[in-house]
N, C-alpha and C positions, 0 to 999 in steps of 0.2 A: 245441345240437342241429342247428345248420346243417349241411346236407349229409346228414343222417340221416333226418329226418322229411319225406321227399318224398311227393308224392301217391300214387305207386304203392307206396311202403313202407306208407303208412297204409291203403291199400285191401287190400293183402296181409295186413296186421295184422288188419283187420276180418274177413277170410275165416278167418284162423287162429283168431281169438277165438270166432266162432260155431261153427265145426266143433269146436274144442276144448271149448266148453261142452256141445255135444251129446254129445261123447265122455266128458267127466268127470262127467256125471250118473251114469255107470255105476260110480262108486265105491260106489254103493248096490246094484249088481247082485248081490254076494254075499248080500245079504239076500233077494233074489228067489230065488236058488238054494237058500238055506236053507229058504225057504217050500216049495220043491218037494221038500224032503227030503234035500238034498245035505249031505255031511259036509265038514269042512275039507279033507280030502285030495281029495275030488271037486271042491270049489271050486277048489283049486289046479290040478287037471287041466284044468278048463274054461278057466281063465286061461292055462294053458300051451298048450293047443290053439290058442287065439286067437293067441298069440305065435308058435307054430310056423307057422301059416298066413301070418302077416305076414313071417316070416323066409324062407319059401320063395319069396316073390315079390320079395324085395329085389334079387337079382342082375338080374332083368328090369327093375326100376324104375331101378336105377343105369345100366344100358346105355341105356334109352330116354330117360332124362333128358338124357344126352349126345347121343343121336342125334336125338331129336324136339324137344328143348327142354323148358322147365319148364311152360309154360302148358297144353299138351294133357294133361299128367299131373295137373296141379291139377284140371282140369275132370273128367277121368275119375275121379279119387279122390273128389271131392265127389259125383258122380252115384252111384257105388257106395256111398258112405256113406249117402245118402238111401234107397237100396233096402234096405240092410242094416237100418237103423233101423226101416223100415216092417215088416220081417219079424218083429221081436220081438213084435209084436201077435199073431202066430200061434203063439207058444211057450206051451204049457200043461202040459208035463211034462218031466222030466229024461230025455232020450233022444236019439236020433240027430239029430232035427230041430234041437234046441238046438245041437248041435255044428256042424251045417251053417250055421246062421245066424252062429254065432261065427266060423267060418272066413271067411265073406264079410266080416264086420265087420273081421277081421284084415287081409284084403287091402285094404279101403278105408282103414283107419287108416294102413297102411304107405304107400299112395300119397299121401294128404293130407299126412302128417307130413314125409316125405322131400322131396316136391316143393316145399312151401311154405318150408321152412327153407333149401333150396338156392336158391330164388328170392331169399330175403332176403339170404343170403350173397353172392349175385351183385351186389346193388344197393347194398350199404353200402360206404363207402370202405375200402380195404385197411388203412390205418393206424388205423382205428377199428372194425375188424371185431368185436372182442370186445364193445365197447360197443353196436354196432349189433345184434348177435345177442342181447345181453342185453335190449335194449329190445324187440326183436321177440319174444323169449321171454316177455315180459309177457303177450302175447296167449295164451300157453299156461298161464301161471301164474295169471292172473286167473280163468280158468274153474275151476281147482282150488278156489279159495275160493268162488266163486259156485255151482259145481256141488254142493259139499257142502251149503251153506246152502239153495239152491233145492231140492235133493233132499229135505232134511229138511222143508221147507215143503210140497212136493207130497205126500210120503208121509204127513205128519202129517194131511192132510185128505182125500186120495184114495187111490189104489192104484198099483201098479206100471204098470198100463195108462196112467194119466195121466202117469207119469214117461216112458214110452216115447213117448207122443204129444208131450210137451214136447220131448224130444230130437229127434224127427222134424222138428218145426217149426224148431228151431234149425239142424239140418242143411240144411233147405231154404233158409234165409236165406243160409247160407254158399255154397251152390251158386249162387244168384242173384248174390251179390256177386262171385263169381269170374269171371263172364262178361266184364266189361270189362277184366280184367287184360291187359297187353301183355307180350310175350315179353321176357326179361331177357338172353338170350344168342343168338348165332347157332348154330343146331343143326348138329351135324356131318353130319347126313344119315342116312337109313335104312340105307344100305349101308356106313357108316363102320365101320372096325375099332376097336371100343371094348372095352376090357378091364376087367371087374369085378375080376378076380383080382389085377391089378397093384397097385392101392393096398392090397388086402387083405394082401399079403405084403411091402409096401414096408418096409424095415428101420426107418426112423425113425418109422413110424406104428404099429408093433407095440405099443410100450408104451402108446400112446394107446388102442388097441383094448382092451388089458388093463384099463386104469383105467376105461374106459367100461363094460366088462362088470361089474367090481366094483361100480361105482356103480349100474348098472341092476338087478343081482341084488338089491341091498339095498332098492331102491325097492319091490320086490314085497312086502316085509314089511308095509308099511302100505297101499299101493294095493290089494292083494288081500285083506288080512286085518283092516284096522282096523274095518270094519263088523261083522264077527263078534266081534272083540275087545270092542267097545262093547256089543254085544248080550249077550255071555256074562258080562261082568264088571259091566256097568252103570256103568262109569267113563267120564266125559266124553261126547263126542258126535263124530260124523264131521264135522259142520259146524264145531265148535270147533277141532278139530285142523287141518283143511285151511284154515280161515279164518286162523289164526295162521301156518300154513305159507306160504300164498300171500302174505299181507301182508308177512311178513319178506322173502321173495324179491323181491317187487315194489318195496318201498321201497329195498332195496339196489340193484336194477338201475336205478331212476330217478335216485337221488341219488348213488350211488357206482359206477355201471356203468363209469365211465371208469377206475377204479382199476387193473384188470389191464393195460390198454394203457399206463398211465402208469408203474407200478412193476414190472411183469413178471407174466406170466400165472401162472407156477407159484408165485411168491411169495404169490399170493392163493389159489391152488388148495389148497395144503396146509392152511392154517388153515380153509378151507371144509370140507375133509374131516374135520377134527377136530370141528367143530361138528356135522357130519352124524352122526358116530359118537356124540357126546354126546346127540343127540336120541333115539337108540335106547335109551341107558341111562336117560334120563328116562322113556321109555315103559315100560321094564322095571320102574321103581320107582313108577310112577303108581298112586296110590290115591285121587286126586281129579281134578276137571276142571282144576285149576291146573297140575298137572304135565303133563297132556295138552296144554294150551296151550303150555307151555314147550317140550315135545318138538316140537310143530308148528313153533314159531318157530326152534328150533335146526336141525331138518331142512330147513326152508325156507331158512335162511341157507346151509346147505351146498349145496342144490340151486340156489339163486339165482346162485351164482358158478360151480359146477362144470360145469353143462351148457354155458353159452356159452363158457367157457374151453376145455374139451376139444374142443368143436366148432370153435372158431376155430383152435386149433392144428392139428387134422386137416385142415381146409379149406386152411390156409396151407401145410402141408407137402405136400399132394397136388399132382401135376402139373395144370396148368390143364385139360387135356383129360380128366382123370380125376375132376374135382371132383364131377360128378353121382354117379359110382360111390362116391366117398369119402363123400359125404353119405348115400347109401343104406346103406353099411356102418355108418356112425356111428349112424344112427337104427335100423338093424337090430339093433345090439347091445342096444338096449333091449328088443327082442322076445326076443333070446337070453337076456338076464338074466331076463326074466319066464318064459320057457319052462322054464328050469332052476329059478329061484327059487320059482315057484308050487308045484310038487310037493314040492320039498325043504323049504321053510319050512312048508308045510301038514303034512308028515309030522312035522317037529320040534314043531309045536304039539300034535299028537296024542300024541307021546312025552313031551315035557318041559314043555308049557304055553307060554303066550304070553310070560311074563316072561323065561324062559330063551331062548326063540327071539330076543327082541329083544337080549339080551346077546350071543348068538352073532352076530347081524347086525352089532353094533358091533365085535366082534372081527374079523370078516371085512373090514369097511371099513378098520380099522387095519392089518391084515396086508397087504391089497391095496395100500394107499397106500405102505407101506414098500417093498414089492416094486417098485412103480412108480418110487419115488425112486431106488432102487439101479439099476434098469434105465436110467433117464434120466441117471445119473451125478451126481445131485444129492446122493447120500450115498455116500461112499467109505470103505471100511475102511482105516484107516491102521495100518501096522505100526510098533510102537514099538521103538526100538533099546535092547537091554538095557544097563543102566548097569554099568560095570565098577567093582568094589569094590577093585581093585588086585591 
């Protein structure tokens, strides 16, 4: 771990952990919406609106990360996060105010997520970037496990108000910890000509953007709807799924995070996507908590490798002066996937049920991965020469 676990890496890791924990308590938020009378489709729309808000601000985030540097954006994001979390205490019905709060939350999440991961990519060694990002990503995976279990604990004893207060306290800790962070790059300056669109249309980045969208769209299947799946079917629990999910991802990243840098990033990426798709099939077949836990472990294995590998490839292929924008595009694609995935998957649940929706998600991952492999030139169609029979 020499050269990776530096003091500023660890401090940024802590900021990411606490802000992530505040955010991932909201895996239980669909339950709050259901209590307000929302349907699966309406829940998908709420999730989509939040993602749309985050997506709108991404170009500005990318440009300002390169112009102003990473630290001001980290501070602004955490401050906005605290404000957004406090406003959930004022939401008492399904209406315009709920959407206003969710839009602000989307802005804050976009700022925090993009700026912290760009900061981490700046400070890890180039030849160990995938491993460094995988380890930094533990700060985002651990909250998934803890958020599910902590949310189960809080809601089992109190109410959603207590959940929002807990999230607010965690967001406040993240803001305080972000204050001593030092800048990781020399900013280009406020008047610098920075292009967000250049990495967006860069030819060798296009397949990465596609694969990231496929991945992020699929994540919505359980981040947005696992809560209502458990409530409706009575199978498993949110804490059990996300506990297994994060545990698998964290163990892989700690003990085998070096593997992509050693054997090749895409040689690890494709098996990871197979595990990811298999997790959806396990959820589709789940009739007990055992399969829910297996599904969590498989999906976590896929996520554990896919996120840092795709991020490291995109960061490495981008021009040095465009890396803030490239990071904003990469993280923004998770909002795009949620924006599309929320309403689409919510509608599928209404039409065909949860099990079929999970099967369709598995098919989407498989088809998207095959498309990516062809685009990258990792799969080529070979013409066979007809054999002459004389």
